[in-house]
N, C-alpha and C positions, 0 to 999 in steps of 0.2 A: 503493499500500500503506500510506503514512502517514495518509493521509486516512481509510481503512478502518479504521485503529486508533484515530484519533480519534474517530471515530463509535462504536467499541465502549464507550467510556464513557457514551453515552446509550442503549445497547442493553440490552433486557432479556435476551435469550439469543442464542448463535450457534451456529447449526445446523452441522454438518460432514458433507458428503458426498462419499464416496468413489466413484470409477467409474474405467473403465479409460482414459478422456481425461485424468485429475488428479483434482483435489480442488477442491470449491465450499465456499466458507465463506460462509454467510449469515446476516447479523445482522438480527436483528427488533427495530425500535424501534416506538413507539407508533403511528406514522404510515407508515412505509416498510420495506421489506425491501431490504437492500443486499446485493449478491452480488460475491465476489472469487473467481476461478478461479486457481488456482496449480497447479504440480507437486507432488509426493509430498516432494520433498527441502526444501521451505520451508514444509512445514505445522507442524511442530514449534516452529519458531523465531516463527512467527506466532501459534501456538496460546498460547505462553508469554506473549505481549505482550499478548493480548485482554483486557480489563477486565471481561468479564462471564461469566457461565456459559457452558459450552461441552457441546454435547449433539451425540453422533455418531448420525447415522442411516442 
């Protein structure tokens, strides 16, 4: 998770996708798409620390 937060500084946007399995956070950089799977209770904590724009899809 720490690495994911560091990558968010380089990212253009973070997509947040909710499903019955949990939540996926997807960081879009100019070259790669990074994905973090987490549960519902950690999402708000991570969302506050992300350094780029967050869009929920």
